[in-house]
C-alpha positions in Angstrom: 138.1 45.0 256.2 136.4 41.7 255.4 138.7 39.1 254.1 137.9 37.4 250.7 136.7 33.8 251.5 137.5 32.6 248.0 140.6 31.7 246.1 141.8 30.7 242.7 143.7 27.8 241.1 145.8 28.0 238.0 147.8 25.3 236.2 148.5 23.5 233.0 146.8 20.3 231.7 148.9 17.9 229.7 147.7 14.8 227.8 148.9 11.2 228.1 151.2 12.0 225.1 152.7 15.1 226.8 150.9 17.7 224.6 149.0 20.6 226.1 145.3 20.0 226.4 143.7 22.9 224.6 140.0 23.8 224.8 138.9 21.3 227.5 137.1 22.0 230.8 139.0 21.3 234.0 136.4 20.7 236.8 137.0 21.1 240.5 134.3 19.6 242.7 134.5 20.0 246.5 134.4 16.6 248.0 132.5 17.8 251.1 130.0 20.3 249.7 129.7 19.1 246.1 130.0 22.6 244.8 133.0 23.7 242.8 134.4 25.6 239.8 135.5 25.0 236.3 137.9 26.6 233.8 138.6 26.3 230.1 142.1 25.6 229.0 143.8 27.9 226.4 145.9 26.7 223.4 148.8 26.0 225.8 146.7 24.0 228.2 146.7 26.8 230.8 143.7 27.4 233.0 142.6 29.6 235.9 139.5 28.9 238.0 138.3 31.5 240.5 135.7 31.6 243.3 137.0 28.5 245.0 136.7 28.0 248.8 139.4 26.2 250.7 139.0 22.4 250.8 139.7 19.1 249.1 138.5 18.9 245.5 138.1 16.0 243.0 139.3 17.0 239.6 138.3 15.9 236.1 138.9 16.9 232.5 135.9 17.1 230.2 135.4 17.8 226.5 134.3 21.3 225.5 131.5 21.1 223.0 131.1 24.2 220.9 127.8 25.3 219.4 125.5 23.5 221.8 122.9 25.2 223.9 121.6 23.7 227.2 121.6 19.9 227.7 123.5 17.7 225.4 122.0 14.6 223.9 123.5 11.3 224.9 124.9 10.9 221.4 126.6 14.3 221.6 128.1 13.6 225.0 129.4 10.2 223.9 130.9 11.5 220.6 132.7 14.3 222.5 134.1 12.0 225.1 135.2 9.5 222.4 137.1 12.3 220.5 138.8 13.4 223.7 139.7 9.8 224.9 142.8 9.7 222.7 144.5 12.3 224.9 142.3 12.0 228.0 141.3 8.4 229.0 137.6 8.2 230.0 138.4 7.6 233.7 139.9 11.2 233.9 136.7 12.7 232.4 134.6 11.9 235.6 135.4 13.2 239.1 134.2 10.0 240.6 136.8 7.9 238.7 139.6 10.2 237.8 141.7 9.7 241.0 142.8 13.4 240.6 142.4 15.6 243.7 143.6 18.9 244.9 143.8 20.4 248.4 143.2 24.1 247.9 143.7 27.0 250.3 142.4 30.6 250.3 144.4 32.7 247.9 146.2 31.5 244.9 146.8 27.8 244.2 148.9 26.0 241.6 147.6 22.6 240.3 149.2 21.1 237.2 147.7 18.0 235.6 150.1 15.7 233.8 148.2 12.6 232.6 151.5 10.9 231.7 152.2 10.5 235.4 148.6 10.3 236.8 147.7 7.0 238.4 
């Protein structure tokens, strides 16, 4: 039988104050290929992203904006980032500046994000 070439990653996202990050998107972007996956956190900050290939991933946490279709206006994006900034500093909202990374393997992975200890 053909082996599944994809894996998953689950974890919990915690804010700078130690509270669970509910209703945010956790992004995983493969540093070599640029492709990746994302997952929405639940009320407890838990997330699971599937369809991930093995490799090194840059990670970011971005605001989830309800009720929008397609591209956001610049004003909508800035307003959402500003609301989230109290618990997720802006640098963690972009994979190029977050400093968060995960080495993922085929199968199930665990990756917890605790912004209290993130450097």
